C-alpha positions, 0 to 999 in steps of 0.5 A: 488578446491572442495567446502567446506561446511563450506563456505556456507552461511545459508539462512533464510526464514521468513514467516509471520504469520499474517492471516488478511482477510480484508473481501475480497471475496475468489479467486475462486469467481472471474469471469472468464476472458472473451474470448467469447466477441470477434468475429473475424469478428468484429476485425481489426488487424494491425501489426506495428513497435514498438517504445518503449519497450523490444527488443532493436534495433530489436524492431524498425525494426520488426512488432511485435506491435499489434493494434486491433480495435473493429469495433462496439464499436470503441475500439482500443487496442495496445500491445507491451508486448514482441518481439513476435508477437504471444504473443502480439496478445494474450495479445491484445485480452485479453485486448480487451476482458476485455475492452468489458466486462467492457463496457457491464457489468460495475459492475460485470466485472473482473476489477471492482471486482479487484478494489473493492478488492484493495479498501477493502484491503486498507481500512482494512490496514488503519483501522489497522494503525488507531487502532495502532496509537489510542492505542499508543495515549491512552498510551501516554495520560495515561503516561502524566496523571501519570506523572502529578499526580506524579509531583503534589504530590511533594512539589513545592521546589521553592515556599518552598524556597522562603517562607523560604527566606522571613520568614528569611528576615522578622525575621532579620528585626524584630530581631527574629530568623527565622525557621532553 
């Protein structure tokens, strides 16, 4: 049976028009991923049988888990990202390079810059939220003041009624007619 175009469901795509920067440096100012820090003679590489992760039961039988030990620093990195030993080797080397870069240059390393960007973004979002709630609180206080002003302009009906009843009672006890 041929497909009929009248049965297709329209899909709408919504694009955010908010261009908030939060004072984050441009993406091209990120330092490159460090690869030059790893010297092959300084690394011990071992392949282990994996215990957890993607791959099902096969992961328990194959030596796809990679463990790299950097001899001078004693850093140990294990990686079992996928079932492929080659992908795990590549990923473990990237992680080891990032860790070595972090040890050699703590302020200017890639992870420090990424963390700084995250905190700046978080601070910007917090400022925006606080500003929003501050505006809402100001509006709420303004409406409360207006309501109080309106209510204070009205005559207190209960007090007026009580004074009318008292004057009527006083007038009946004295024999005069009260205000009607």
